[in-house]
N, C-alpha and C positions, 0 to 999 in steps of 0.2 A: 484455058482462060475464059472461054465463053460460059462454062457452067458457073464459075465463080461470079462472073458479072450478072448472070441471070438471077442468082439467089440474092445478090447485093441489091439489085434494082427492086426486086419484089419486097425484100425486107425494109428498104428505105421508104417505100410507098406505104407500108403498114404502120410504121412507128412514129412517135412524136419527136424523137431525137435522132434524125437520120445520120448525123455526124458521128454518133456513137456506134454505128453498125460496123462490125468487123467480120470479114469473111476470109477464111484460110482454106486453101486447097492443098491436100496431101495426096500425092499420086503414088499408086502402087503399080504392080505389073499390069493388071487388067482392071483394077478397081481405083476409084477416086473417092476420098473422104472430104466432104465439105463441112467445115465447122463454122457455125454462125454464132456470133456474140452480139448482144444488144444491151442497152441500158437496163438496169434492174426494173425500172418502172415500165418498160416496154415488153418484158418477157411474155406477159399474158396476151398481148396483142399478136405476137408472133406464133404463139402456141394455139391460141383460139379456144373457143368453147369445146370442151371434150377432145381437144387436140385436132380439130378439123382443119384449121388453117395450116398447121404443121404437116398434116397428112396431104393436103392439097399441094403444098410446096414440094413435098417428097415425090408426089405423082408427076408434077411438071419436070422436076429434076430427072426422074427416071426416064421419062419420054425423051428429053433432050439428050441424055447420055446414051440411050439406046440408039438414037439416030447417029451419034458420033462413034458408035461401036465400042462403047465402054460401059462399065457399071459404076454408078455413083450412089453414095449414101450421105444423107444430111444429118448432122448432129447439131442440136441447139445447146450451146454451152452457157451455163449461168455464171 
């Protein structure tokens, strides 16, 4: 649950429509998939220039999931 909340808080801080942020967590055996959906007008803010914001979010997620002893991957869904 902590990984899902982490991505949700970061995404809501970045976008203009924080109520439209949806985060889904899909758990596997050793892997967790986090799917992030935002409003169409905010997709560029979450991805960032050259994908830097998305890469930064993935780096934070990887660090947090490693500490929890799991692997996590972030997908940004349009």
